[in-house]
N, C-alpha and C positions, 0 to 999 in steps of 0.2 A: 401741236399743243400736247403737253404731257398731262397725264391724269394722275390722281392719287394712286390708282390701281397700278399703273405703269411704274410709278416711283416705288411702290411697295415691292413689286416684282424685282426691280433693279436692286433694291437693298438686299433682298433675299439672295439674289444671284451673286452679288459681290461679297456679302458678309459671311455666308455659310455659318449660321449660328451653331453652337455646340449641340451635339447629339445627346439624347438621354443615355444613361448607362445601358449597355447591351445586356438585355435580360434573357432573351430567348436564344435558342441554338441558332436560328436563322440570323438574328441580329449579330451574334458573335461571328458567324461565318461571313456575313457581309463586311464586318470590320476587318477581318483577316484579308478578304479579297481586295478591299480598298487599300490596305497596306501593301499588298502585292503590286497593285497597279502603280502606286506611288514609287515603289522601290526598285522594280525590276527593269532591266534593260533588254530582257528576253522577250521578243515580240510574240512568240508562241505562248509563253506563260501569261503575258498581258492579255492576249486574245482569249485564252481559256478563262482567265479571271473575269474579264468583261462578259463573256458568254454566261458564266455562272451567276454573275450579278443580275443580268437580265432574267435568267431563269428563276432566281429567287424573288425578284420583283413581280414577275407574272404569276408565280405560284401563290396558292392560298390554302389554308387549313381546310376550307370548305371546297370540296371538289366541284360542287355545282357552280360556285362563284368563279372558279378557275375556268370551267367550261364556258360559262357565259362571256368571260373576258376573251377567251380564245375565239369564240364566234364573232364577237365585236371586232376583233383584230382582223379576222378574215373578211368581214364586210368592209372594213376600211381599206384593206388591200385591194379589194374588188371595186372600190370607189362607190360602194352602196351605202351612202351616208345616212339615209333615213333609218334603215334597220340598225345600223351601228349605233346611232344616237339613241334610239329607243332602248337598246340593250344596255348601253352605258348609263343612261339616266336611271333605269330600273336598278341596275347593279349598285350604283352609288346611293340610291334611296335605301337599299337594303344594308349596305356597308360603306359608310362614308369615310372609313379609314383605310380603304384599299388603294394604296399609293398608285399602283400602275393603272388602275381604272381611271383615276384623275388624269394621269399623264396621257393615256390613250384618248380620252375625251378632248384634252388640249390639242392633241395631234389632229383629231377629227375636225375640231373648230378651225385649226390652222389651215387645213386643206380646203375648208369651206370659206376661207378668207374672213372668218369671224374672229378677228384679232382680240377684241375686248374679252370675249368669252374664253378664248384660248389663254390669254394672260391670267384671267381669274383662276382657271384650272391649273396653270403653271404655279401660281402662288400657293394654291392648296397642296399641290405635289411637293413643293419645296418646304412647306411648313411641316409636312409629314416626313420627308426624306431630303434634307438639305444637300446631300451628295448626288442628287439625281442629275447626272451630267446630260442625260437625254433631254430633260425638261429645260435645263439651262441652254442647251443648244437650240431648242425650239424657240425660246425667248430671243436668242440671238438672231434667228431667222426672221422673226417678227420685226425686230429692230431693223434689219436690213431692208425688209419689205417697206417699212415706213420711213426709210431714209435716215435712220438714227445710227449712223456708222460708228460713232465713238462708243455708244452703248453696246452695239453689237460686238465691237472689239473687246470691251470689258467682259461681256458675257462669255465669248469664246475663250478668252484667257482664263476666266474662272472655271469653265468646264475642263480646260486642259490642266489646271492645277489639281483637279480631282482625278482625271484620266488623261495623262499626257501622251497616250498612244493613239489618239484618234486623228486619222489623216485629214479628214474633211475640215474639222475645226482648225487644225494646224495650218492648212492651206489658206483658210479664210483669214486667220491672224496675219500670215505673211502678206497676203494681198492687201488687207486693210492697213497694215504698217507701211507698206510700200506706197499706198495711196496717200497716207498722211504725210510721209516724207516728201512726196512730190509736190504737195500743196504748201509745205512750210517754207517760208523764205527768211 
């Protein structure tokens, strides 16, 4: 059964609403990096652009917030979910516009198999940063886990429209397309 939250996430994933005008240096740099991802055939340049995008997403003007996010990421990697959740909850209570904190909490919830909460944080991530290919791929993974293969395919394709150089989503699209072809008569 689909929920209104799931439908909102799916609309954000496939529509990618227009971004506000890039005002800050970081926003202008992100716009340049996304143009590079879309235009380059050079896998090294694409990898460097993706790495820089992630670095910009995790960075913050407030070094304390950045440090707290880094600590939460380390806890997630160590599968220490309770301290990661506490850090992310407090961080988001202090700065509810920190895009990567929302995405990391969505990841945490995904790992804890709390899909509804993960989708809610993916929605917030995409409201703040519609190009967040990581959040879109996370939504696709939730769709797969829930058996929503057509929605997963749409999400992976949307992520690849933003960052066409991701091998995992490309493989998932190929596998899902092959699965759909084998069931069509």
